[in-house]
C-alpha positions as CSV (number, residue, x, y, z in Angstrom):
1,M,-49.4,23.1,-30.3
2,H,-47.5,20.5,-32.1
3,S,-45.0,21.9,-34.7
4,P,-45.4,20.3,-38.2
5,G,-41.7,21.0,-38.7
6,I,-40.8,17.9,-36.7
7,D,-42.9,15.7,-39.0
8,R,-41.4,17.2,-42.1
9,V,-37.8,16.8,-40.9
10,T,-38.4,13.2,-39.8
11,Q,-40.1,12.4,-43.1
12,L,-37.3,14.0,-45.1
13,V,-34.7,12.0,-43.2
14,A,-36.6,8.7,-43.8
15,V,-37.2,9.4,-47.5
16,F,-33.6,10.4,-48.0
17,T,-32.3,7.3,-46.3
18,L,-34.7,5.1,-48.4
19,L,-33.6,6.8,-51.6
20,L,-30.0,6.5,-50.7
21,V,-30.1,2.8,-49.9
22,T,-32.3,2.1,-52.9
23,G,-30.0,4.0,-55.2
24,L,-26.8,2.3,-53.9
25,L,-28.4,-1.2,-54.2
26,S,-29.9,-0.4,-57.6
27,G,-26.5,0.8,-58.8
28,G,-24.9,-2.4,-57.6
29,W,-27.5,-4.7,-59.3
30,I,-27.3,-2.6,-62.5
31,F,-23.5,-3.0,-62.5
32,H,-23.8,-6.7,-62.0
33,A,-26.3,-7.0,-64.9
34,R,-24.0,-5.0,-67.1
35,M,-21.0,-7.2,-66.2
36,S,-23.1,-10.4,-66.8
37,E,-24.1,-9.1,-70.2
38,A,-20.5,-8.3,-71.0
39,F,-19.5,-11.8,-69.9
40,E,-22.2,-13.4,-72.0
41,L,-21.2,-11.3,-75.0
42,A,-17.5,-12.3,-74.6
43,R,-18.5,-16.0,-74.4
44,R,-20.6,-15.7,-77.5
45,Q,-17.8,-14.1,-79.3
46,A,-15.4,-16.8,-78.2
47,L,-17.8,-19.5,-79.3
48,R,-18.2,-17.8,-82.7
49,E,-14.5,-17.7,-83.2
50,Q,-14.2,-21.4,-82.3
51,G,-16.9,-22.2,-84.8
52,A,-15.2,-20.2,-87.5
53,I,-12.0,-22.1,-87.0
54,V,-13.8,-25.5,-87.1
55,R,-15.8,-24.6,-90.1
56,A,-12.7,-23.4,-92.0
57,A,-10.9,-26.6,-91.1
58,L,-13.8,-28.7,-92.4
59,N,-14.1,-26.7,-95.6
60,E,-10.4,-27.2,-96.3
61,N,-10.5,-30.9,-95.3
62,L,-8.0,-30.3,-92.5
63,I,-10.1,-32.4,-90.2
64,S,-12.7,-35.2,-90.8
65,I,-16.1,-35.7,-89.3
66,G,-14.7,-38.5,-87.1
67,D,-12.4,-36.0,-85.5
68,L,-15.2,-33.8,-84.2
69,E,-15.5,-35.5,-80.9
70,D,-11.8,-35.2,-80.1
71,L,-11.9,-31.6,-81.4
72,A,-14.8,-30.7,-79.1
73,F,-13.0,-32.1,-76.1
74,S,-9.8,-30.3,-76.9
75,A,-11.7,-27.0,-77.5
76,G,-13.6,-27.3,-74.2
77,L,-17.0,-27.6,-76.0
78,D,-19.8,-29.6,-74.5
79,R,-21.2,-30.5,-77.9
80,L,-19.9,-30.3,-81.5
81,E,-22.1,-31.9,-84.2
82,L,-22.8,-31.7,-88.0
83,L,-26.4,-31.3,-89.0
84,N,-28.0,-31.8,-92.4
85,D,-29.2,-28.9,-94.6
86,Q,-32.6,-29.0,-92.7
87,G,-30.9,-28.5,-89.4
88,R,-31.6,-32.0,-88.2
89,V,-29.3,-34.6,-86.7
90,I,-29.6,-38.2,-87.8
91,D,-29.0,-40.8,-85.2
92,T,-26.9,-43.4,-87.1
93,R,-27.4,-45.9,-84.3
94,S,-31.2,-46.1,-85.0
95,P,-31.6,-45.2,-88.7
96,A,-35.3,-46.2,-88.6
97,L,-36.1,-43.2,-86.3
98,P,-36.9,-39.9,-88.0
99,P,-34.1,-37.3,-87.6
100,A,-34.5,-35.0,-84.6
101,A,-35.0,-31.3,-85.4
102,L,-32.5,-29.0,-83.6
103,L,-32.7,-25.9,-85.7
104,P,-36.1,-24.1,-86.2
105,E,-37.5,-24.7,-89.7
106,V,-37.5,-21.1,-90.8
107,E,-33.9,-20.4,-89.8
108,A,-32.8,-23.7,-91.4
109,S,-34.5,-22.8,-94.7
110,L,-32.7,-19.4,-94.8
111,G,-29.3,-21.0,-94.3
112,L,-28.2,-18.2,-91.9
113,E,-26.2,-18.3,-88.7
114,Y,-28.4,-18.8,-85.7
115,E,-27.9,-18.4,-81.9
116,A,-30.2,-20.2,-79.6
117,E,-31.4,-18.5,-76.5
118,A,-28.8,-18.8,-73.7
119,F,-29.9,-20.6,-70.5
120,R,-28.4,-20.8,-67.0
121,D,-28.0,-23.6,-64.6
122,G,-26.8,-22.3,-61.3
123,D,-23.5,-20.5,-62.0
124,E,-23.2,-22.1,-65.5
125,L,-24.1,-20.2,-68.7
126,F,-24.9,-22.4,-71.7
127,L,-24.6,-21.0,-75.3
128,T,-25.6,-22.8,-78.5
129,L,-24.5,-21.6,-82.0
130,Y,-25.5,-22.9,-85.5
131,L,-23.1,-22.1,-88.3
132,P,-24.0,-22.9,-91.9
133,L,-21.6,-25.0,-94.0
134,E,-21.4,-24.3,-97.7
135,N,-19.7,-26.1,-100.6
136,E,-17.3,-24.5,-103.1
137,V,-20.2,-23.0,-105.2
138,G,-21.9,-21.6,-102.1
139,E,-24.7,-24.2,-101.7
140,L,-25.9,-25.0,-98.2
141,Q,-24.6,-28.5,-97.2
142,G,-25.5,-28.5,-93.5
143,Y,-24.9,-26.9,-90.2
144,L,-22.2,-27.0,-87.5
145,L,-23.6,-27.1,-84.0
146,L,-21.5,-25.8,-81.2
147,E,-22.6,-25.8,-77.5
148,A,-20.5,-24.8,-74.6
149,G,-21.1,-24.1,-70.9
150,A,-19.0,-21.6,-69.1
151,R,-19.0,-20.9,-65.4
152,L,-19.5,-17.3,-64.4
153,S,-16.3,-15.6,-63.2
154,D,-15.5,-15.7,-59.5
155,Q,-15.7,-11.9,-59.5
156,L,-19.3,-12.0,-60.8
157,V,-20.3,-14.7,-58.3
158,R,-18.8,-12.8,-55.4
159,L,-20.4,-9.6,-56.6
160,R,-23.8,-11.3,-56.9
161,D,-23.5,-12.9,-53.4
162,G,-22.3,-9.6,-52.0
163,L,-25.2,-7.8,-53.5
164,W,-27.7,-10.2,-52.0
165,V,-26.1,-9.7,-48.6
166,A,-26.1,-6.0,-49.1
167,T,-29.7,-6.1,-50.2
168,G,-30.7,-7.9,-47.0
169,A,-28.7,-5.6,-44.9
170,G,-30.2,-2.6,-46.7
171,V,-33.7,-3.8,-46.1
172,L,-32.9,-4.3,-42.4
173,F,-31.2,-0.9,-42.2
174,V,-34.1,0.9,-43.9
175,S,-36.5,-0.9,-41.6
176,F,-34.4,0.2,-38.6
177,V,-34.3,3.8,-39.8
178,L,-38.0,3.9,-40.4
179,L,-38.7,2.4,-37.0
180,S,-36.3,4.8,-35.4
181,M,-37.9,7.7,-37.2
182,A,-41.3,6.6,-36.0
183,L,-40.1,6.3,-32.4
184,I,-38.3,9.7,-32.6
185,L,-41.4,11.3,-34.1
186,R,-43.6,9.7,-31.4
187,Q,-41.2,10.9,-28.7
188,A,-40.9,14.4,-30.2
189,R,-44.7,14.7,-30.3
190,R,-44.9,13.6,-26.7
191,R,-42.2,16.1,-25.7
192,Q,-44.0,18.8,-27.6
193,R,-47.3,18.0,-25.8
194,E,-45.5,18.1,-22.5
195,L,-43.9,21.5,-23.4
196,D,-47.3,22.8,-24.5
197,R,-48.9,21.6,-21.3
198,A,-46.0,23.1,-19.2
199,E,-46.4,26.4,-21.0
200,H,-50.1,26.3,-20.4
201,L,-49.6,25.5,-16.7
202,A,-47.0,28.3,-16.4
203,E,-49.6,30.7,-17.8
204,V,-52.2,29.4,-15.4
205,G,-49.7,29.5,-12.5
206,T,-48.8,33.1,-13.3
207,L,-52.5,34.0,-13.3
208,A,-53.2,32.1,-10.1
209,A,-50.2,33.7,-8.4
210,G,-51.4,37.1,-9.3
211,L,-54.9,36.3,-8.1
212,A,-53.6,34.9,-4.8
213,H,-51.5,38.0,-4.3
214,E,-54.6,40.2,-4.8
215,I,-56.6,38.0,-2.4
216,R,-54.1,38.6,0.4
217,N,-55.1,42.3,0.9
218,P,-58.8,41.7,1.5
219,L,-57.9,38.6,3.5
220,A,-55.8,40.7,5.9
221,I,-58.7,43.1,6.3
222,I,-61.1,40.2,7.2
223,L,-58.5,38.9,9.6
224,G,-58.2,42.3,11.3
225,H,-61.9,42.7,11.7
226,A,-62.3,39.2,13.0
227,E,-59.7,39.9,15.7
228,L,-61.7,43.0,16.7
229,L,-64.9,41.0,16.8
230,E,-63.3,38.4,19.1
231,M,-62.2,41.1,21.6
232,E,-65.6,42.9,21.6
233,S,-67.8,39.8,21.5
234,H,-69.0,37.4,24.2
235,G,-70.5,33.9,24.2
236,K,-71.6,32.5,20.9
237,E,-70.5,35.6,19.0
238,A,-67.0,35.2,20.4
239,D,-66.9,31.6,19.3
240,R,-68.0,32.5,15.8
241,A,-65.3,35.2,15.7
242,V,-62.7,32.6,16.7
243,E,-63.9,30.3,13.9
244,I,-63.6,33.1,11.4
245,L,-60.1,33.8,12.7
246,E,-59.1,30.2,12.4
247,E,-60.4,29.7,8.9
248,T,-59.0,33.1,7.7
249,E,-55.6,32.1,9.1
250,R,-55.8,28.8,7.3
251,L,-56.5,30.6,4.0
252,R,-53.6,32.9,4.7
253,R,-51.2,30.0,5.2
254,L,-52.5,28.4,2.1
255,L,-51.9,31.5,0.1
256,D,-48.4,31.9,1.5
257,D,-47.5,28.3,0.7
258,F,-49.0,28.6,-2.8
259,L,-47.0,31.8,-3.5
260,H,-43.8,30.2,-2.3
261,Y,-44.5,27.2,-4.5
262,A,-45.4,29.3,-7.6
263,R,-42.5,31.7,-7.2
264,P,-39.4,30.9,-9.5
265,M,-36.6,29.1,-7.8
266,E,-33.8,31.7,-7.5
267,L,-31.0,30.3,-5.4
268,R,-28.3,32.4,-3.8
269,F,-25.5,30.1,-2.7
270,E,-23.3,30.8,0.3
271,Q,-21.3,28.6,2.7
272,V,-23.6,27.1,5.2
273,D,-23.1,24.9,8.3
274,L,-25.9,22.3,7.8
275,V,-25.6,21.0,11.3
276,G,-26.0,24.5,12.8
277,L,-28.8,25.4,10.4
278,W,-30.9,22.3,11.3
279,D,-30.1,22.8,15.0
280,R,-31.6,26.3,14.9
281,C,-34.6,25.0,12.9
282,I,-35.2,22.3,15.6
283,Q,-35.1,25.0,18.3
284,E,-37.8,26.9,16.4
285,A,-39.9,23.8,16.0
286,K,-39.7,23.1,19.8
287,Q,-41.3,26.5,20.4
288,S,-44.1,25.7,18.0
289,Y,-44.6,22.0,19.1
290,P,-43.6,21.9,22.8
291,K,-45.1,18.5,23.4
292,I,-42.9,16.8,20.7
293,H,-39.3,15.7,21.5
294,F,-36.9,16.8,18.7
295,N,-33.4,15.2,18.6
296,L,-30.5,15.8,16.2
297,A,-27.9,13.1,15.3
298,A,-25.2,14.7,13.3
299,G,-21.9,14.5,15.2
300,S,-20.1,17.4,16.8
301,R,-18.1,18.9,13.9
302,P,-19.6,21.4,11.5
303,L,-20.6,20.3,8.0
304,L,-19.8,23.2,5.6
305,A,-21.0,23.4,2.0
306,D,-22.4,25.9,-0.4
307,F,-26.3,26.1,-0.3
308,D,-29.1,28.7,-0.3
309,P,-29.6,29.0,3.5
310,D,-33.1,30.5,3.2
311,R,-34.4,27.8,1.0
312,L,-32.8,25.0,3.2
313,R,-34.3,26.6,6.2
314,Q,-37.7,26.5,4.5
315,I,-37.3,22.8,3.7
316,A,-36.2,22.0,7.3
317,L,-39.1,23.9,8.9
318,N,-41.6,22.2,6.5
319,L,-40.3,18.7,7.2
320,L,-40.1,19.3,11.0
321,A,-43.7,20.7,11.0
322,N,-44.9,17.7,8.9
323,A,-43.2,15.2,11.2
324,A,-44.5,16.9,14.4
325,S,-48.1,17.1,13.0
326,F,-48.3,13.4,12.6
327,S,-46.6,12.5,15.9
328,P,-48.6,11.9,19.1
329,E,-48.1,13.9,22.3
330,G,-44.7,13.0,23.8
331,G,-43.6,11.5,20.5
332,E,-40.1,11.8,19.1
333,V,-38.8,13.3,15.8
334,L,-35.3,12.3,15.0
335,V,-33.1,14.1,12.5
336,S,-29.9,12.5,11.2
337,I,-27.3,14.2,9.1
338,A,-24.4,12.5,7.4
339,Q,-22.1,13.0,4.4
340,E,-22.0,10.2,1.9
341,G,-19.4,10.9,-0.9
342,R,-20.3,14.1,-2.6
343,S,-23.8,14.5,-1.1
344,I,-25.5,15.2,2.2
345,Q,-28.1,12.7,3.4
346,I,-30.7,14.0,5.9
347,G,-33.2,11.6,7.5
348,I,-36.3,12.9,9.3
349,R,-38.1,10.1,11.2
350,D,-41.3,10.4,13.2
351,H,-43.4,8.0,15.3
352,G,-46.8,8.8,14.0
353,R,-49.4,6.7,12.3
354,G,-47.6,6.6,8.9
355,V,-48.7,7.8,5.4
356,Q,-51.9,6.3,4.1
357,E,-51.3,3.7,1.3
358,E,-53.5,5.6,-1.2
359,L,-51.6,8.8,-0.7
360,R,-48.0,7.5,-1.1
361,E,-47.9,7.6,-4.9
362,N,-49.1,11.3,-5.1
363,L,-47.7,12.4,-1.7
364,F,-45.5,15.1,-3.3
365,D,-48.1,16.5,-5.6
366,P,-49.6,19.9,-4.8
367,F,-52.7,20.0,-2.6
368,V,-52.3,16.4,-1.5
369,S,-52.3,16.2,2.3
370,G,-52.8,13.4,4.8
371,R,-53.9,15.5,7.7
372,E,-57.0,17.6,8.3
373,G,-56.4,21.3,7.7
374,G,-53.1,20.7,5.8
375,T,-52.5,22.8,2.6
376,G,-50.8,19.9,0.8
377,L,-48.1,22.3,-0.4
378,G,-45.4,21.8,2.2
379,L,-43.9,18.5,0.8
380,A,-44.4,19.6,-2.8
381,L,-42.6,22.9,-2.1
382,S,-39.8,21.1,-0.2
383,R,-39.2,18.6,-3.0
384,S,-39.1,21.4,-5.6
385,L,-36.5,23.3,-3.5
386,A,-34.5,20.1,-3.0
387,Q,-34.5,19.4,-6.8
388,A,-33.6,23.0,-7.5
389,H,-30.4,22.3,-5.4
390,G,-29.8,19.2,-7.6
391,G,-31.1,16.8,-5.0
392,D,-34.4,15.1,-4.1
393,L,-36.8,14.4,-1.3
394,T,-38.3,11.0,-1.0
395,L,-40.4,8.9,1.4
396,E,-37.9,6.2,2.5
397,S,-40.3,4.2,4.6
398,S,-43.7,4.4,6.3
399,S,-45.7,2.1,8.6
400,S,-48.0,2.2,11.5
401,A,-44.9,2.8,13.6
402,G,-44.0,6.1,11.8
403,S,-42.5,7.4,8.6
404,K,-39.0,8.4,7.5
405,F,-38.3,11.0,4.8
406,R,-34.9,11.3,3.2
407,L,-33.5,14.6,1.9
408,S,-30.5,14.2,-0.5
409,I,-28.6,17.2,-1.6
410,P,-25.2,17.2,-3.5
411,I,-22.4,19.3,-2.1
412,K,-21.5,22.4,-4.0
413,V,-18.2,23.8,-3.2
414,K,-17.2,27.1,-4.8
415,G,-14.8,26.5,-7.7
416,Q,-15.6,22.8,-7.9
417,D,-18.2,20.6,-9.6
418,S,-20.6,18.7,-7.3
């Protein structure tokens, strides 16, 4: 059963990453906003101070109205004008036109200082300030308009640009993390399902192995009585007894192969001469298949390494029996053994009809056999034993002229890594 802990951990990691990136980016933008506000406040204060200086100079007649344009240029102002007491500017070049209103009517009637809403144009911040001008007795005479544009500081511009880059990178990073978490979660669920299935199959295998073990005893009794019937019967009864014997023997071989396949792979390593081991297995195969020619190509020198001799003998006999079963009378089975680097490569070639195309993909699965009467466990068991040694068994080639299997096993020398 799938563990919900995997989901919770993955979700927590994704949420934590999202919150972390969001928090960092939010902090950066908040800092930028605060710095922008501080910059705008400083510029307003500077503009107010400039206006106070100009107003004081006008009140004390230190400068004239005609000097305003020069004063604006020297002060770095974009605009410096005098308005009437209604907050309107009169265009002296076209006196017939009505005066343009610059200051809202309510603020103009109150005679108070007024700041227009700031506006931005790219990296430029524009501020407008209206300062009231009064005569000696405190009566409102007009307004002084000051307007200045100031470029944001390079630090703020770089900070803003960096924040946009960081925001883009953050979005990509969060997307990558969420996608990775989704893939990890999907992989974890698949692995969990595989583990659940393996656990279930292990339980079924244990049950089946126990059942097969229990079947062996009554099967042995049936086999014994069938042999007695064969000896005591004649004619059709004897033929039926032989048929019982053959089928019972096939069931016994099937049970033995199944129990070998289901049994845990416990390897006991010792130094083995592979050439000698395969030579002895070939001699045994010659006794079982006298009409097949077995040949060994391995050179004259011993090939010593650490393996489990019983398991390797089991692999060798299975592969030799498989090759002989598919070979015609008088056919040849050739075994080649060679060391390549840190592994042993063993090829088993026969000259039979080859493996059927539809069987090749599942050839090493249990109970898949290409010959009548085969248990379909020999190749599956041989591959499991090879993989238990850290190697593998594969079908290298197959055609109507025969098949070649390759057994690859890494060399394990005591005190060294393979």
